[in-house]
ZATIGU-222829 format. One record per residue (C-alpha): residue number from 1; chain; x, y, z. Coordinates in Angstrom, 1 decimal. Layout:
NUM;A;X;Y;Z
...
This chain:
1;A;100.0;102.4;112.7
2;A;96.4;101.2;112.7
3;A;94.1;98.2;113.0
4;A;91.6;97.2;110.3
5;A;89.7;94.5;108.6
6;A;87.7;93.7;105.5
7;A;85.0;91.1;105.5
8;A;82.1;89.5;103.6
9;A;79.8;87.6;105.9
10;A;76.5;87.5;107.8
11;A;75.6;90.2;110.3
12;A;76.4;88.2;113.4
13;A;79.9;87.4;112.2
14;A;80.5;91.0;111.1
15;A;79.5;92.1;114.6
16;A;82.0;89.7;116.1
17;A;84.8;91.1;114.0
18;A;83.8;94.7;114.8
19;A;83.9;93.8;118.5
20;A;87.4;92.3;118.1
21;A;88.5;95.5;116.4
22;A;87.1;97.6;119.2
23;A;89.1;95.6;121.7
24;A;92.2;95.8;119.6
25;A;91.9;99.6;119.3
26;A;91.4;100.0;123.0
27;A;94.3;97.7;124.1
28;A;96.7;96.4;121.4
29;A;98.4;93.4;122.9
30;A;101.0;93.5;120.1
31;A;101.9;97.1;120.8
32;A;102.3;97.1;124.6
33;A;98.7;97.9;125.2
34;A;98.7;101.1;123.2
35;A;95.4;102.5;122.0
36;A;94.5;103.4;118.4
37;A;92.9;106.7;119.3
38;A;93.2;108.9;116.3
39;A;89.8;108.4;114.7
40;A;88.0;105.6;112.9
41;A;85.9;104.9;109.8
42;A;84.1;102.3;107.8
43;A;82.5;101.5;104.5
44;A;79.6;99.0;104.4
45;A;78.0;97.7;101.2
46;A;75.1;95.4;100.2
47;A;73.3;95.0;96.9
48;A;71.0;98.0;97.7
49;A;73.1;100.4;99.8
50;A;76.5;101.7;100.6
51;A;77.2;103.4;104.0
52;A;80.4;105.3;105.0
53;A;81.4;106.8;108.3
54;A;84.5;108.7;109.3
55;A;85.1;110.1;112.8
56;A;87.8;111.8;114.8
57;A;86.9;109.9;118.0
58;A;88.3;106.5;118.9
59;A;86.1;103.6;117.8
60;A;85.8;102.4;121.4
61;A;84.0;105.6;122.2
62;A;82.0;106.2;119.1
63;A;80.6;103.0;117.5
64;A;77.1;103.3;116.1
65;A;74.9;100.3;115.2
66;A;75.2;98.6;111.8
67;A;72.3;99.9;109.7
68;A;69.4;97.5;109.2
69;A;69.2;98.5;105.6
70;A;72.3;96.4;104.8
71;A;70.4;93.2;105.4
72;A;71.9;90.0;106.7
73;A;75.0;89.5;104.5
74;A;77.2;92.4;103.4
75;A;80.7;93.7;102.8
76;A;82.5;95.6;105.6
77;A;85.7;97.6;105.7
78;A;86.7;99.0;109.1
79;A;89.7;101.0;110.3
80;A;90.9;102.3;113.7
81;A;93.7;104.9;113.3
82;A;96.9;105.5;115.2
83;A;98.5;108.3;113.2
84;A;102.2;108.1;112.2
85;A;104.4;110.9;113.6
86;A;103.8;114.2;111.8
87;A;100.7;113.0;109.9
88;A;97.6;115.2;110.3
89;A;94.8;114.4;112.8
90;A;91.7;115.9;114.4
91;A;89.5;116.1;111.3
92;A;87.1;113.5;109.9
93;A;88.8;114.0;106.5
94;A;92.0;112.3;107.8
95;A;90.1;109.2;109.0
96;A;90.0;106.1;106.8
97;A;88.6;104.9;104.4
98;A;89.4;107.2;101.5
99;A;87.5;107.0;98.3
100;A;89.2;106.3;95.0
101;A;87.5;106.8;91.6
102;A;88.5;104.1;89.1
103;A;87.6;103.5;85.5
104;A;85.2;100.8;86.4
105;A;83.7;101.9;89.8
106;A;84.6;103.2;93.2
107;A;87.0;101.9;95.8
108;A;87.2;102.5;99.6
109;A;90.8;102.2;100.9
110;A;92.3;101.7;104.4
111;A;96.0;101.7;105.2
112;A;98.1;100.5;108.1
113;A;101.7;101.7;107.9
114;A;103.6;104.7;106.6
115;A;104.8;105.8;103.2
116;A;106.8;108.8;102.0
117;A;104.0;111.0;100.6
118;A;106.5;113.4;99.0
119;A;107.8;110.6;96.8
120;A;104.3;109.3;95.9
121;A;103.1;112.8;95.2
122;A;106.1;113.6;92.8
123;A;105.6;110.3;91.0
124;A;101.9;110.8;90.3
125;A;101.5;114.5;90.3
126;A;99.6;114.8;93.5
127;A;99.8;117.8;95.9
128;A;100.7;116.7;99.4
129;A;100.2;119.8;101.5
130;A;97.8;119.3;104.3
131;A;97.2;115.6;103.4
132;A;98.0;112.3;105.1
133;A;100.2;109.8;103.4
134;A;97.2;107.5;102.8
135;A;95.2;110.3;101.2
136;A;98.1;111.0;98.8
137;A;98.4;107.3;98.0
138;A;94.7;107.1;97.2
139;A;94.7;110.2;95.1
140;A;97.6;108.6;93.1
141;A;95.3;105.7;92.3
142;A;92.6;108.0;91.1
143;A;95.0;109.8;88.7
144;A;95.7;106.6;86.7
145;A;92.4;106.3;84.8
146;A;92.7;102.5;85.1
147;A;90.6;99.7;86.4
148;A;90.5;99.6;90.2
149;A;92.7;96.5;90.7
150;A;95.2;97.6;88.1
151;A;95.5;101.0;89.8
152;A;95.7;99.5;93.2
153;A;98.5;97.1;92.2
154;A;100.5;99.8;90.4
155;A;100.6;102.1;93.4
156;A;101.3;99.3;95.8
157;A;104.3;98.2;93.7
158;A;105.6;101.8;93.5
159;A;105.2;102.3;97.2
160;A;106.8;99.0;98.1
161;A;109.8;99.6;95.9
162;A;110.3;103.3;96.5
163;A;108.4;104.9;99.4
164;A;108.0;102.6;102.4
165;A;108.8;104.3;105.8
166;A;106.9;101.6;107.7
167;A;104.5;98.9;106.9
168;A;102.5;98.9;103.7
169;A;99.3;97.0;104.6
170;A;96.4;98.1;102.5
171;A;92.8;96.9;102.3
172;A;90.3;98.1;99.6
173;A;86.6;97.5;99.0
174;A;85.7;97.9;95.4
175;A;82.1;98.5;94.3
176;A;81.5;97.9;90.6
177;A;78.4;97.8;88.3
178;A;75.4;95.9;89.4
179;A;75.9;93.6;92.4
180;A;79.6;92.9;91.8
181;A;82.1;93.8;94.5
182;A;85.7;92.9;95.4
183;A;88.2;93.1;98.2
184;A;91.8;93.8;97.4
185;A;94.6;93.5;99.9
186;A;98.4;93.8;100.1
187;A;101.0;93.4;102.8
188;A;104.7;94.5;102.9
189;A;106.8;94.9;106.0
190;A;110.1;96.7;106.5
191;A;110.6;94.7;109.7
192;A;109.0;91.3;110.4
193;A;106.7;91.4;113.5
194;A;103.5;89.8;114.6
195;A;102.0;93.3;115.0
196;A;102.6;94.1;111.3
197;A;101.1;91.0;109.8
198;A;97.7;90.6;108.1
199;A;95.8;87.4;108.4
200;A;93.0;86.0;106.1
201;A;90.2;83.5;106.9
202;A;87.9;81.9;104.4
203;A;85.2;79.5;105.6
204;A;82.0;78.5;103.9
205;A;80.7;81.5;102.1
206;A;82.5;84.0;104.4
207;A;85.8;85.8;103.9
208;A;87.9;88.1;106.1
209;A;91.3;89.7;106.1
210;A;92.4;91.5;109.2
211;A;95.2;93.0;111.3
212;A;96.9;90.6;113.7
213;A;95.4;92.1;116.8
214;A;91.9;91.7;115.4
215;A;92.7;88.0;114.6
216;A;94.1;87.6;118.2
217;A;90.9;88.9;119.8
218;A;88.8;86.7;117.4
219;A;90.7;83.7;118.9
220;A;92.2;82.9;115.5
221;A;95.9;83.3;116.4
222;A;97.9;83.0;119.6
223;A;100.3;85.6;121.2
224;A;103.2;84.4;119.0
225;A;101.1;84.9;115.8
226;A;100.5;81.2;115.1
227;A;97.1;80.3;113.7
228;A;94.8;78.4;116.1
229;A;92.2;77.3;113.5
230;A;92.8;75.6;110.2
231;A;91.2;78.2;108.0
232;A;93.3;81.1;109.2
233;A;96.7;82.0;107.6
234;A;99.2;84.9;107.5
235;A;98.9;86.9;104.2
236;A;101.8;86.4;101.9
237;A;103.9;89.5;101.7
238;A;104.7;91.6;98.6
239;A;101.8;90.5;96.5
240;A;98.3;91.9;95.7
241;A;95.3;89.7;96.1
242;A;91.6;90.1;95.1
243;A;88.4;88.3;96.2
244;A;85.2;88.7;94.3
245;A;81.6;88.7;95.7
246;A;78.0;89.1;94.6
247;A;76.1;91.4;96.8
């Protein structure tokens, strides 16, 4: 299981959410203080640049500065990994986000949870040897030859109905033509828990969707998962959502 967020906002707010993710990765209050230690990664996008980073080290030991070239307002997708049992680790290729090629652009995808990669691989003709469940899921999206959101939604629906072994919380950052970008997100849980929830927040011109522990360290929810501020809410389960932005 993992902690993650996607956000469109100004640099100062992005840095606050990153700080909350670092705290969540070091000490997850909703998982008995466990650390998310199995690598981390990010994708950052503005109108002029896209930066990606994938590391085997924990984010609380390895976080570089956000590049100045992104400017003051940009999209961010961050992920701190705690690998599921039996999933491969110890190589940057296993850290999120993974890249998906769609008909209309590119998508960077992060996942919190666990799916049956054998079932996903059989359904979409993807080899699974030496790959993580998230990697197989993302390669399945790439095989479809569809628009990014259509491919995202189709694979989410298949996984939810046929392949869930744990949570299916997925965030994606889509970069299209010109300065158009989108964030997609989905949440399905096998077992209800505060730890498993995603929360969204929209205020002014900013948007963020994040794991519960990140929301907790941001001061947006309490220890029972109840929102503390009016613009924060738990993400509705079993549906796919999209938010559009101009970079």
